[in-house]
N, C-alpha and C positions, 0 to 999 in steps of 0.2 A: 504494500500500500504506500502510495506516494505521500510524503509529509509536506504540509503547506505551512508557511508562516501564519501565525494567528494574529487576528486583530484583537488587541488588548484594550480594555476600557478601565481607566484608573482614576479619572477626574471626578470630582464631586459634580453631579449633574445640576444644570439649571432647569427651572420649571419649563415644561413643554408649553408652547404657545398655541393659540387657536390657529394661527397660520400654519404651523407644522401639522396640526390635526387635519386641517382642510387640504393641505398638500398631499398627505397620505391617502385621504379618501379619494381625491381626484386621480392620483397616480394609479391606484389599484382598482379603479372603477371597472376596467375591462374584465376583472376576475369575477365580480359578483356584487352583491349588496354589501358594502363595506361599512364597518363601524370600528371604533378604536376604544381602548381604555388605557389610561396612564399606568405605567408600571416602572418602578425603580429608575425614575428619571428619563424614561423613554415611553414608547407606545407599543402596546400589543395591537396588532391589526387583525381583524376578523373578516372573513368573507362568508356570508350566509351563516353567521354565528360560529364559525370554526376558526380558531387561532392558526393562521398560516404564515404570518410575517411579523417582524418587529422593526422598530425604528429606534436608533440611538442617535441623538443629536450630533455626536462627535464622529460617528462612523458611517451613518447612513442606514439603508434598509437591508434586512436579512430575511431569507425565506426558509421555511421549515424543511428539514431533510429527515430521511430515515434510511434504512438499509436498502429500500427499493429505488430511491432516487439519488442517493449520495454520489454514486459514481458519475452521474451526469454533471454534477457541480464540480467534482474534483477534476474531471477531464477538461473542464474549462479553466482550471487553475484558480477557482474561486475559493476564498478563504473562509474558515469557520468563525463564528462569533465566540470570542473568549473574553471573559471579564475577570477582574481581580476582586476577591471577596474581602470582607472586613479584616479577616485574619491574615491577609497577604497572599493566600493561595489563589491559584487561578482555576477557573472552571470553564468548560466548553459546553455550549448549548447546542442542540440539534438544529441550528440555523446557520446558513451560509450566505455570504454577501450577494445581493442582487447584482446580476451582470450589468455592467455599465451601459450597454446598448439598450437595456430595458427602460432607462429613464427617458429616452426620446422616441421609442418605438412601441406603441401600444400592442401591436401584434406579438412582438417578442415578449413583452411583459405578460401577456395573456398565456403564452406557452409556459414560461417559467413559473408564473403564478399558479397555473393549473398543476404543475409538478408539486408545488408546495401544498396546494389544497388537497392533492391526493395523499400526501403524507399526513396531513391533518385528519383526513377521513379515516385512514388506517389507524392512527393513534386513537381516535374516538372509538373505533370498533374493538380495540384491544382492552379498553377500560371496562371494568366490571360495573354492572348496574348497581346503583345505590339501593341499599336495603330500606324498605319502608319501616318507619317507626311503629312500634306496637302501641296501641292506645287502650 
């Protein structure tokens, strides 16, 4: 497996602006009905209520990956999302950077967004259903 340099996030985040939220919704609109939620100084981005992308103000957009689509991202030389935790250790999430060409090409963004949405659907299918509370 080819090793890629990781994108590391270490700065204290500034609050997300409404403009950043609007930009994310507009950018990913070819993928589906988009909504966002603020998360750790960034945004989690949902298409049809599935978390498939994230935004970090310092590093840009990242798409969800899993074992089924990771190779396509790595073949492009795309880097994973890595961040530094409070204890100084680094952690890698199952998100890889959005290819540069997707910022200006809605058709390319749809292709890559659909790959990430597929990973989100597979992750949802793996989750156990929540147990109902006894009354």
